[in-house]
PLY file of the C-alpha trace (Angstrom):
ply
format ascii 1.0
element vertex 89
property float x
property float y
property float z
element edge 88
property int vertex1
property int vertex2
end_header
-9.37 5.47 -11.45
-11.20 4.56 -14.11
-9.24 2.54 -17.07
-7.08 -0.61 -17.51
-4.54 -0.84 -14.97
-1.26 -2.88 -15.44
-0.94 -5.42 -12.80
2.89 -5.88 -11.13
3.36 -8.43 -8.71
6.31 -8.03 -6.09
8.58 -11.00 -5.57
6.89 -11.80 -2.28
3.46 -11.95 -3.75
4.63 -14.19 -6.55
6.48 -16.81 -4.08
2.95 -16.80 -2.31
1.06 -17.51 -5.41
3.56 -20.19 -6.28
3.01 -21.67 -2.94
-0.76 -21.67 -3.27
-0.76 -23.17 -6.83
1.78 -26.35 -5.59
-1.50 -27.01 -3.23
-4.24 -25.99 -5.11
-3.69 -24.92 -8.89
-7.39 -23.83 -9.16
-7.32 -21.67 -6.12
-3.94 -19.62 -7.61
-6.28 -19.37 -10.86
-8.77 -17.81 -9.41
-6.53 -15.13 -7.52
-4.72 -14.30 -10.74
-7.97 -14.02 -12.54
-9.43 -11.77 -9.76
-6.66 -9.52 -10.20
-7.12 -9.26 -13.99
-10.42 -8.30 -13.40
-9.29 -5.84 -10.83
-7.38 -4.03 -13.20
-10.41 -3.23 -14.89
-12.41 -1.78 -12.40
-10.82 -0.28 -9.23
-13.77 1.22 -8.46
-15.79 -2.03 -8.43
-15.72 -1.74 -4.51
-13.16 -4.90 -4.35
-10.48 -2.82 -2.59
-10.63 -1.29 0.94
-8.28 1.53 1.72
-5.59 1.12 4.56
-4.06 4.48 3.66
-5.67 5.92 0.63
-3.36 8.80 0.64
-0.32 6.60 -0.01
-2.38 4.53 -2.59
-2.52 1.45 -0.01
-5.42 -0.97 -0.20
-6.36 -4.26 0.53
-8.67 -6.75 -1.55
-10.29 -10.15 -0.57
-10.12 -13.37 -3.04
-11.86 -16.07 -1.58
-9.42 -17.27 1.11
-6.41 -14.98 0.14
-5.99 -11.38 0.96
-3.80 -9.36 -1.17
-2.18 -6.10 -0.24
-1.89 -3.58 -3.34
-0.11 -0.05 -3.87
-2.19 1.66 -6.49
-0.43 4.26 -8.48
-2.69 5.96 -10.63
-0.02 8.31 -12.34
1.30 5.28 -13.74
-1.67 3.62 -14.24
-0.54 0.23 -12.57
-1.30 -1.77 -9.05
1.60 -3.27 -7.54
0.49 -6.21 -5.52
3.00 -6.05 -2.58
1.74 -9.48 -0.90
-0.65 -12.45 -1.09
-1.45 -14.14 2.26
-3.77 -17.06 2.55
-6.12 -16.92 5.68
-5.58 -19.88 7.72
-8.41 -22.47 8.09
-9.04 -22.90 11.93
-8.32 -26.70 12.99
0 1
1 2
2 3
3 4
4 5
5 6
6 7
7 8
8 9
9 10
10 11
11 12
12 13
13 14
14 15
15 16
16 17
17 18
18 19
19 20
20 21
21 22
22 23
23 24
24 25
25 26
26 27
27 28
28 29
29 30
30 31
31 32
32 33
33 34
34 35
35 36
36 37
37 38
38 39
39 40
40 41
41 42
42 43
43 44
44 45
45 46
46 47
47 48
48 49
49 50
50 51
51 52
52 53
53 54
54 55
55 56
56 57
57 58
58 59
59 60
60 61
61 62
62 63
63 64
64 65
65 66
66 67
67 68
68 69
69 70
70 71
71 72
72 73
73 74
74 75
75 76
76 77
77 78
78 79
79 80
80 81
81 82
82 83
83 84
84 85
85 86
86 87
87 88
């Protein structure tokens, strides 16, 4: 899975990144920067397989978890969801 992969954001992921940006623009930038880095090196170890056969992977970016669908034939990664870990009260 070497090479530059295009990152595609599904609507739920866009909405969550916008919500993160509303409260913490620096965190939102970190998520976007991390996705950009991930797109250049899928073998970096950042992805954890959920169902490798189906191409489903998770990646942790700080306190944010990203669910991705890797499509090697199309050289793209679809970010399906972005979820922020809730801090205990």
